[in-house]
C-alpha positions as CSV (number, residue, x, y, z in Angstrom):
1,M,44.8,-83.4,-34.7
2,S,42.4,-83.7,-31.9
3,R,42.9,-82.4,-28.4
4,A,43.1,-86.0,-27.1
5,L,46.3,-87.6,-25.9
6,H,48.5,-88.8,-28.7
7,S,51.5,-91.2,-28.9
8,K,54.9,-90.1,-29.9
9,A,54.4,-91.9,-33.3
10,E,51.2,-90.1,-33.9
11,L,52.8,-86.7,-33.2
12,H,55.7,-87.5,-35.5
13,A,53.3,-88.6,-38.3
14,A,51.3,-85.4,-37.9
15,I,54.5,-83.3,-38.2
16,D,55.7,-85.3,-41.2
17,A,52.3,-84.7,-42.9
18,M,52.7,-80.9,-42.6
19,P,54.1,-78.8,-45.4
20,D,57.8,-77.9,-45.2
21,A,57.1,-74.2,-45.1
22,F,54.8,-74.6,-42.2
23,V,57.3,-76.7,-40.2
24,G,60.1,-74.3,-41.2
25,D,58.3,-71.5,-39.3
26,G,58.4,-73.6,-36.1
27,I,56.1,-75.8,-34.2
28,I,55.0,-75.4,-30.6
29,L,53.6,-78.4,-28.8
30,Y,51.1,-77.6,-26.1
31,A,51.0,-80.0,-23.2
32,P,48.2,-78.6,-20.9
33,K,48.8,-81.0,-18.0
34,L,52.5,-80.2,-17.9
35,E,51.9,-76.5,-18.3
36,M,49.4,-76.6,-15.3
37,K,52.0,-78.4,-13.2
38,F,54.6,-75.8,-14.1
39,K,52.3,-72.9,-13.4
40,K,51.5,-74.3,-9.9
41,K,55.2,-74.4,-9.1
42,H,56.0,-71.1,-10.8
43,P,53.0,-68.7,-10.3
44,Q,53.2,-65.4,-11.9
45,R,52.9,-62.4,-9.7
46,R,51.1,-59.4,-11.1
47,F,49.5,-56.2,-9.9
48,V,46.9,-54.1,-11.4
49,L,46.8,-50.3,-11.3
50,V,43.5,-48.6,-11.9
51,C,44.1,-45.3,-13.5
52,D,43.1,-43.1,-16.5
53,D,44.7,-43.6,-19.9
54,D,47.1,-40.7,-19.5
55,H,48.6,-42.0,-16.3
56,A,48.7,-45.6,-17.7
57,S,50.5,-44.5,-20.9
58,R,53.1,-42.5,-18.8
59,L,53.7,-45.5,-16.5
60,Y,54.1,-47.9,-19.4
61,A,56.4,-45.5,-21.2
62,A,58.6,-45.1,-18.1
63,R,58.6,-48.9,-17.6
64,D,59.5,-49.6,-21.2
65,R,62.3,-46.9,-21.1
66,I,63.9,-48.4,-18.0
67,I,63.6,-52.1,-19.2
68,T,65.0,-51.1,-22.6
69,A,67.9,-49.2,-21.1
70,L,68.9,-52.1,-18.9
71,D,68.1,-55.1,-21.1
72,N,67.4,-57.1,-17.9
73,K,63.8,-57.1,-16.7
74,S,64.6,-58.2,-13.2
75,D,67.2,-55.4,-12.7
76,A,64.8,-52.9,-14.2
77,L,62.0,-53.9,-11.9
78,N,64.4,-53.6,-8.9
79,I,65.4,-50.1,-9.9
80,M,61.8,-49.1,-10.5
81,C,61.0,-50.4,-7.0
82,A,63.9,-48.4,-5.5
83,L,62.8,-45.3,-7.3
84,W,59.2,-45.7,-5.9
85,E,60.7,-46.3,-2.4
86,A,63.1,-43.4,-2.5
87,P,60.8,-40.5,-1.2
88,K,60.5,-40.4,2.6
89,D,57.1,-40.2,4.2
90,E,57.7,-36.6,5.1
91,E,58.3,-35.8,1.4
92,L,55.2,-37.6,0.4
93,K,53.1,-35.7,2.9
94,S,54.6,-32.4,1.8
95,W,53.7,-33.2,-1.9
96,R,50.1,-34.0,-0.8
97,Q,49.8,-30.6,0.9
98,E,51.0,-28.7,-2.2
């Protein structure tokens, strides 16, 4: 099928023409206009850390360990933020001096 807009009948005909094994694995319909509207209402927030491979692998391992242990990504991120916020400024300054 082309990337042009299609009617419901055209979409059903295209699905019916597909082999059963292909349809059995599942079909994902992509609606770019709807997706863009959704993304405008629900923007993803992300941050980027610039670090070497060793530090990145340690951070990802710690993140994955916490998320896996809690099974709830939102709770895991809240706990990770709390852990990062735990040291007081005095402690951080003393670590810097060591």
